[in-house]
C-alpha positions as a Markdown table, in Angstrom:
| # | Residue | x | y | z |
|---|---|---|---|---|
| 1 | Unk | 0.0 | 0.0 | 0.0 |
| 2 | Unk | 1.5 | 3.3 | -1.0 |
| 3 | Unk | 1.7 | 6.0 | 1.7 |
| 4 | Unk | 0.9 | 9.6 | 0.8 |
| 5 | Unk | 2.8 | 12.5 | 2.4 |
| 6 | Unk | 0.7 | 13.7 | 5.3 |
| 7 | Unk | 1.0 | 15.0 | 8.8 |
| 8 | Unk | -0.4 | 12.9 | 11.6 |
| 9 | Unk | -1.0 | 14.1 | 15.1 |
| 10 | Unk | 0.2 | 11.5 | 17.6 |
| 11 | Unk | -0.4 | 11.4 | 21.3 |
| 12 | Unk | 3.0 | 11.0 | 22.8 |
| 13 | Unk | 2.7 | 9.4 | 26.3 |
| 14 | Unk | 5.0 | 7.0 | 27.9 |
| 15 | Unk | 5.2 | 5.0 | 24.6 |
| 16 | Unk | 5.8 | 6.8 | 21.2 |
| 17 | Unk | 2.9 | 6.6 | 18.8 |
| 18 | Unk | 0.6 | 5.3 | 21.5 |
| 19 | Unk | -2.7 | 7.3 | 21.8 |
| 20 | Unk | -3.5 | 5.9 | 25.2 |
| 21 | Unk | -1.6 | 7.1 | 28.2 |
| 22 | Unk | -1.5 | 4.8 | 31.2 |
| 23 | Unk | -0.8 | 7.8 | 33.5 |
| 24 | Unk | -3.4 | 10.1 | 34.8 |
| 25 | Unk | -1.6 | 13.2 | 33.4 |
| 26 | Unk | -2.5 | 14.6 | 30.0 |
| 27 | Unk | -0.4 | 13.3 | 27.1 |
| 28 | Unk | 1.9 | 15.7 | 25.3 |
| 29 | Unk | 0.8 | 16.5 | 21.8 |
| 30 | Unk | 3.5 | 16.7 | 19.2 |
| 31 | Unk | 3.4 | 16.6 | 15.4 |
| 32 | Unk | 5.3 | 13.9 | 13.5 |
| 33 | Unk | 5.8 | 13.5 | 9.8 |
| 34 | Unk | 6.0 | 10.1 | 8.0 |
| 35 | Unk | 8.2 | 10.0 | 4.9 |
| 36 | Unk | 6.4 | 8.0 | 2.3 |
| 37 | Unk | 9.7 | 6.8 | 0.7 |
| 38 | Unk | 11.4 | 5.3 | 3.7 |
| 39 | Unk | 8.8 | 5.6 | 6.5 |
| 40 | Unk | 11.2 | 7.3 | 8.8 |
| 41 | Unk | 9.5 | 9.2 | 11.6 |
| 42 | Unk | 10.7 | 12.7 | 12.3 |
| 43 | Unk | 9.4 | 14.5 | 15.3 |
| 44 | Unk | 8.6 | 18.1 | 15.0 |
| 45 | Unk | 8.3 | 19.8 | 18.4 |
| 46 | Unk | 5.7 | 22.5 | 18.8 |
| 47 | Unk | 7.0 | 26.1 | 18.9 |
| 48 | Unk | 7.5 | 27.6 | 22.3 |
| 49 | Unk | 5.3 | 30.5 | 23.0 |
| 50 | Unk | 7.1 | 33.8 | 23.8 |
| 51 | Unk | 7.3 | 34.6 | 27.5 |
| 52 | Unk | 5.0 | 37.5 | 28.4 |
| 53 | Unk | 5.1 | 39.3 | 31.8 |
| 54 | Unk | 1.8 | 39.7 | 33.7 |
| 55 | Unk | 0.8 | 41.0 | 37.1 |
| 56 | Unk | 0.8 | 37.4 | 38.3 |
| 57 | Unk | 4.2 | 36.3 | 37.2 |
| 58 | Unk | 6.2 | 39.6 | 37.3 |
| 59 | Unk | 7.4 | 39.5 | 40.9 |
| 60 | Unk | 8.4 | 35.8 | 40.9 |
| 61 | Unk | 10.2 | 36.4 | 37.6 |
| 62 | Unk | 12.1 | 39.4 | 38.8 |
| 63 | Unk | 13.0 | 37.8 | 42.1 |
| 64 | Unk | 14.9 | 35.1 | 40.2 |
| 65 | Unk | 16.1 | 37.5 | 37.5 |
| 66 | Unk | 17.6 | 39.9 | 40.1 |
| 67 | Unk | 19.9 | 37.1 | 41.4 |
| 68 | Unk | 21.0 | 36.0 | 38.0 |
| 69 | Unk | 21.6 | 39.5 | 36.6 |
| 70 | Unk | 23.5 | 41.6 | 39.2 |
| 71 | Unk | 24.3 | 44.5 | 36.9 |
| 72 | Unk | 23.5 | 47.9 | 38.3 |
| 73 | Unk | 25.1 | 50.6 | 36.2 |
| 74 | Unk | 23.6 | 51.8 | 32.9 |
| 75 | Unk | 24.5 | 54.6 | 30.4 |
| 76 | Unk | 21.9 | 56.7 | 28.7 |
| 77 | Unk | 23.0 | 58.3 | 25.4 |
| 78 | Unk | 21.1 | 61.3 | 24.0 |
| 79 | Unk | 21.8 | 64.0 | 21.5 |
| 80 | Unk | 22.6 | 66.3 | 24.4 |
| 81 | Unk | 25.2 | 64.0 | 25.9 |
| 82 | Unk | 25.4 | 60.9 | 28.0 |
| 83 | Unk | 24.9 | 60.2 | 31.6 |
| 84 | Unk | 25.3 | 57.2 | 34.0 |
| 85 | Unk | 22.7 | 55.8 | 36.4 |
| 86 | Unk | 23.6 | 53.5 | 39.3 |
| 87 | Unk | 20.6 | 51.3 | 40.2 |
| 88 | Unk | 20.1 | 50.5 | 43.9 |
| 89 | Unk | 20.3 | 47.0 | 45.4 |
| 90 | Unk | 17.8 | 48.2 | 48.0 |
| 91 | Unk | 15.1 | 48.0 | 45.3 |
| 92 | Unk | 15.8 | 44.5 | 43.7 |
| 93 | Unk | 12.6 | 44.3 | 41.6 |
| 94 | Unk | 12.8 | 47.8 | 40.2 |
| 95 | Unk | 16.5 | 47.3 | 39.4 |
| 96 | Unk | 15.9 | 43.9 | 37.8 |
| 97 | Unk | 13.0 | 45.4 | 35.8 |
| 98 | Unk | 15.2 | 48.2 | 34.4 |
| 99 | Unk | 18.0 | 45.7 | 33.5 |
| 100 | Unk | 15.6 | 43.4 | 31.9 |
| 101 | Unk | 14.1 | 46.1 | 29.7 |
| 102 | Unk | 17.5 | 47.4 | 28.8 |
| 103 | Unk | 18.6 | 44.0 | 27.7 |
| 104 | Unk | 15.4 | 43.7 | 25.7 |
| 105 | Unk | 16.3 | 47.0 | 24.0 |
| 106 | Unk | 13.0 | 48.4 | 25.1 |
| 107 | Unk | 14.3 | 51.9 | 25.9 |
| 108 | Unk | 16.2 | 52.4 | 22.6 |
| 109 | Unk | 14.3 | 54.9 | 20.5 |
| 110 | Unk | 12.0 | 56.0 | 23.3 |
| 111 | Unk | 11.9 | 59.6 | 24.3 |
| 112 | Unk | 12.2 | 61.9 | 27.3 |
| 113 | Unk | 8.6 | 62.7 | 26.7 |
| 114 | Unk | 7.8 | 64.9 | 29.7 |
| 115 | Unk | 10.0 | 67.7 | 30.8 |
| 116 | Unk | 9.0 | 70.1 | 33.7 |
| 117 | Unk | 11.5 | 72.9 | 34.0 |
| 118 | Unk | 13.4 | 73.0 | 37.4 |
| 119 | Unk | 11.6 | 69.8 | 38.4 |
| 120 | Unk | 12.0 | 66.5 | 36.5 |
| 121 | Unk | 12.6 | 64.9 | 33.1 |
| 122 | Unk | 10.6 | 61.7 | 32.4 |
| 123 | Unk | 11.4 | 59.1 | 29.8 |
| 124 | Unk | 10.5 | 55.6 | 28.5 |
| 125 | Unk | 7.6 | 56.4 | 26.2 |
| 126 | Unk | 7.0 | 57.7 | 22.7 |
| 127 | Unk | 4.3 | 58.4 | 20.2 |
| 128 | Unk | 5.6 | 55.7 | 17.8 |
| 129 | Unk | 3.9 | 52.4 | 17.1 |
| 130 | Unk | 7.2 | 50.6 | 17.7 |
| 131 | Unk | 7.1 | 51.4 | 21.4 |
| 132 | Unk | 3.6 | 50.0 | 21.9 |
| 133 | Unk | 4.5 | 47.0 | 20.0 |
| 134 | Unk | 7.5 | 46.4 | 22.3 |
| 135 | Unk | 5.2 | 46.7 | 25.3 |
| 136 | Unk | 2.8 | 44.1 | 23.9 |
| 137 | Unk | 5.7 | 41.7 | 23.3 |
| 138 | Unk | 7.2 | 42.2 | 26.8 |
| 139 | Unk | 3.9 | 42.1 | 28.7 |
| 140 | Unk | 1.4 | 44.2 | 30.6 |
| 141 | Unk | 2.2 | 44.4 | 34.3 |
| 142 | Unk | 2.8 | 46.8 | 37.2 |
| 143 | Unk | 5.3 | 46.9 | 40.0 |
| 144 | Unk | 4.4 | 47.4 | 43.7 |
| 145 | Unk | 5.8 | 50.5 | 45.3 |
| 146 | Unk | 9.0 | 50.2 | 47.5 |
| 147 | Unk | 9.1 | 53.5 | 49.3 |
| 148 | Unk | 10.4 | 52.5 | 52.7 |
| 149 | Unk | 13.9 | 51.7 | 51.6 |
| 150 | Unk | 15.5 | 54.9 | 52.8 |
| 151 | Unk | 16.1 | 56.3 | 49.3 |
| 152 | Unk | 14.9 | 59.9 | 48.9 |
| 153 | Unk | 14.1 | 62.1 | 46.0 |
| 154 | Unk | 17.3 | 64.1 | 46.1 |
| 155 | Unk | 18.5 | 65.9 | 42.9 |
| 156 | Unk | 19.7 | 63.1 | 40.5 |
| 157 | Unk | 17.2 | 60.5 | 41.9 |
| 158 | Unk | 15.8 | 58.1 | 39.4 |
| 159 | Unk | 12.2 | 57.1 | 40.3 |
| 160 | Unk | 9.3 | 55.3 | 38.8 |
| 161 | Unk | 5.9 | 57.0 | 38.1 |
| 162 | Unk | 2.6 | 55.5 | 39.0 |
| 163 | Unk | 0.5 | 53.9 | 36.2 |
| 164 | Unk | -2.0 | 56.1 | 34.5 |
| 165 | Unk | -4.8 | 53.6 | 35.2 |
| 166 | Unk | -7.0 | 53.9 | 38.3 |
| 167 | Unk | -4.4 | 53.1 | 40.8 |
| 168 | Unk | -5.1 | 53.8 | 44.5 |
| 169 | Unk | -2.0 | 51.8 | 45.6 |
| 170 | Unk | 0.3 | 53.8 | 43.3 |
| 171 | Unk | 1.6 | 50.7 | 41.5 |
| 172 | Unk | 4.5 | 51.7 | 39.3 |
| 173 | Unk | 4.5 | 51.8 | 35.5 |
| 174 | Unk | 7.5 | 49.6 | 34.7 |
| 175 | Unk | 8.3 | 51.1 | 31.3 |
| 176 | Unk | 8.9 | 54.7 | 32.4 |
| 177 | Unk | 11.1 | 56.6 | 34.8 |
| 178 | Unk | 11.8 | 60.1 | 35.9 |
| 179 | Unk | 14.9 | 61.9 | 37.1 |
| 180 | Unk | 14.7 | 64.7 | 39.7 |
| 181 | Unk | 16.5 | 67.8 | 38.4 |
| 182 | Unk | 15.2 | 70.1 | 41.1 |
| 183 | Unk | 17.7 | 71.4 | 43.7 |
| 184 | Unk | 18.2 | 70.2 | 46.4 |
| 185 | Unk | 15.5 | 67.6 | 45.6 |
| 186 | Unk | 11.8 | 66.9 | 45.3 |
| 187 | Unk | 11.2 | 65.6 | 48.8 |
| 188 | Unk | 7.4 | 66.0 | 48.6 |
| 189 | Unk | 7.5 | 62.9 | 46.3 |
| 190 | Unk | 9.0 | 60.7 | 49.1 |
| 191 | Unk | 6.6 | 58.0 | 50.2 |
| 192 | Unk | 4.6 | 58.3 | 46.9 |
| 193 | Unk | 7.0 | 57.0 | 44.3 |
| 194 | Unk | 9.9 | 54.5 | 44.3 |
| 195 | Unk | 13.4 | 55.8 | 44.0 |
| 196 | Unk | 15.5 | 53.0 | 42.5 |
| 197 | Unk | 18.8 | 54.7 | 41.6 |
| 198 | Unk | 20.7 | 57.9 | 41.1 |
| 199 | Unk | 22.5 | 59.6 | 38.3 |
| 200 | Unk | 26.2 | 59.3 | 39.3 |
| 201 | Unk | 27.8 | 60.9 | 36.2 |
| 202 | Unk | 26.5 | 63.5 | 33.7 |
| 203 | Unk | 23.9 | 65.5 | 35.6 |
| 204 | Unk | 24.8 | 68.4 | 33.4 |
| 205 | Unk | 23.2 | 66.5 | 30.6 |
| 206 | Unk | 20.0 | 66.1 | 32.6 |
| 207 | Unk | 20.1 | 69.9 | 33.2 |
| 208 | Unk | 20.3 | 70.5 | 29.4 |
| 209 | Unk | 17.3 | 68.3 | 28.7 |
| 210 | Unk | 15.4 | 70.0 | 31.4 |
| 211 | Unk | 15.8 | 73.3 | 29.5 |
| 212 | Unk | 14.5 | 72.2 | 26.1 |
| 213 | Unk | 11.4 | 74.0 | 24.8 |
| 214 | Unk | 8.2 | 72.0 | 25.5 |
| 215 | Unk | 4.5 | 72.2 | 24.4 |
| 216 | Unk | 1.4 | 72.5 | 26.6 |
| 217 | Unk | 1.7 | 68.8 | 27.4 |
| 218 | Unk | 5.3 | 69.2 | 28.7 |
| 219 | Unk | 6.4 | 67.2 | 25.6 |
| 220 | Unk | 9.6 | 68.6 | 24.1 |
| 221 | Unk | 9.1 | 70.4 | 20.8 |
| 222 | Unk | 12.0 | 68.4 | 19.4 |
| 223 | Unk | 11.9 | 64.8 | 20.5 |
| 224 | Unk | 14.8 | 63.8 | 22.9 |
| 225 | Unk | 15.4 | 60.1 | 22.1 |
| 226 | Unk | 17.6 | 57.8 | 24.1 |
| 227 | Unk | 19.7 | 54.6 | 23.9 |
| 228 | Unk | 20.4 | 52.7 | 27.1 |
| 229 | Unk | 23.2 | 50.2 | 27.6 |
| 230 | Unk | 24.6 | 48.3 | 30.5 |
| 231 | Unk | 28.0 | 49.3 | 31.8 |
| 232 | Unk | 28.4 | 46.8 | 34.7 |
């Protein structure tokens, strides 16, 4: 009898090609192809789904990720110059989140989209479709605040804003951050937002960005894009 090329779905349990599993667990489904010329069986494993972060898995994920990725210094490059941020070990989830997004190249091409003179510059967003596409691929999640770690909103503090959704617990928007430019600091923000690092080199660049012309939304007239890389 001549076999025609076709794909057959087999139930792979404890015995290959057996559709009845003796165990109580569900059998694993895989696709196998039968070659009509030599009847060799070639297993084709199903494609793994891309990992997506959610409110349910974010904290367990970053708990493990923080241990495996101890980096804490990043450089932010802009058209106005470069500056260096040192992320705090006192905020392990927020540090791990920033390192994870940096390694995923999320920040590259995003803007400092909110500039309030003599107060802050805020980055991590843009009006481009590419940014929203990146967010969908990475996942939709929020981070709990960590405001009792002793870190304050001094000048040069890097902090995480609350999500724009209805948010009585001030859960943080993981894709954005703001830097305090105000002297000596913005201490009225303490206890409301999570400081997770400080600019340790290049605050003069932050000052330059803080002086760019903005529209009524505090959005710079000329976009200030960034590229973020890990130093160590």
